[in-house]
C-alpha positions as CSV (number, residue, x, y, z in Angstrom):
1,M,0.1,-0.1,0.1
2,R,1.4,3.2,-1.1
3,V,1.7,5.9,1.8
4,K,-1.2,8.6,0.9
5,T,-2.7,11.9,2.5
6,W,-5.8,13.7,2.9
7,P,-7.2,16.7,4.7
8,R,-7.8,16.0,8.7
9,Y,-10.9,14.5,9.2
10,T,-11.8,13.1,5.9
11,K,-14.0,9.7,6.1
12,L,-12.2,6.9,5.1
13,L,-13.0,3.2,5.0
14,V,-9.9,1.2,5.7
15,T,-9.9,-2.5,4.8
16,W,-7.0,-4.5,6.3
17,L,-5.9,-7.9,7.8
18,D,-5.8,-8.4,11.5
19,I,-4.3,-11.3,13.5
20,V,-6.3,-14.1,14.9
21,S,-5.3,-15.9,18.1
22,D,-7.2,-18.4,20.6
23,S,-5.6,-19.4,23.8
24,A,-7.3,-22.8,24.2
25,W,-6.3,-25.9,22.8
26,H,-7.3,-26.8,19.3
27,G,-6.4,-29.9,17.1
28,K,-4.0,-29.7,14.2
29,T,-6.9,-29.9,11.7
30,D,-8.5,-26.9,13.1
31,I,-5.7,-24.5,13.5
32,E,-4.7,-25.4,9.5
33,K,-8.4,-24.0,8.6
34,V,-7.8,-20.7,10.7
35,Q,-6.5,-17.2,8.8
36,A,-6.1,-14.1,9.6
37,M,-9.5,-12.0,9.6
38,R,-10.4,-9.4,7.2
39,V,-11.9,-6.3,8.6
40,Q,-13.4,-2.9,7.8
41,T,-12.6,0.0,9.7
42,L,-14.6,3.3,9.4
43,G,-12.8,6.7,10.7
44,F,-11.9,10.1,10.3
45,F,-8.3,10.4,9.0
46,L,-5.8,11.9,11.6
47,Q,-2.5,11.5,10.6
48,N,0.0,9.0,8.7
49,K,3.2,8.1,9.1
50,K,5.7,5.7,7.1
51,K,4.6,3.1,9.4
52,D,0.8,3.6,10.2
53,L,-2.4,5.3,9.4
54,K,-4.1,7.1,12.4
55,L,-8.0,7.3,12.7
56,A,-10.6,8.8,15.0
57,H,-14.0,7.7,15.6
58,S,-15.2,10.4,17.6
59,I,-14.1,14.0,17.8
60,T,-14.9,16.6,20.7
61,D,-15.2,20.4,19.4
62,D,-11.9,20.9,21.0
63,G,-10.1,18.2,18.5
64,D,-9.6,15.5,21.4
65,S,-10.7,11.9,19.9
66,D,-10.2,8.4,20.4
67,Y,-8.2,6.3,17.6
68,T,-6.9,3.5,15.8
69,V,-3.3,3.4,14.4
70,I,-3.0,0.7,11.6
71,P,0.1,-0.7,10.2
72,W,0.6,0.1,6.5
73,T,1.4,-3.3,5.9
74,V,-1.7,-5.1,6.8
75,I,-4.0,-2.5,4.5
76,S,-5.4,-3.5,1.6
77,S,-7.1,-1.0,0.5
78,I,-8.7,2.5,1.5
79,E,-12.1,4.2,0.4
80,E,-12.4,8.1,0.7
81,L,-16.4,8.5,1.6
């Protein structure tokens, strides 16, 4: 994925692959079927860096927000909304 930038608070739909894990015991056959999970995250663009993309989900009038940081290496697509 090529690192890109958008105006602050642009709405983005980011599709990425997430880690899947389970601490319970499973048989070898069951484990062989497990794959990384495709995830879609909807958020407001905050910042991009060389290694990751930062999104907010809620933003106050003062600009405070919650956030998600997604490494560029796991992002498969980004759609501007």
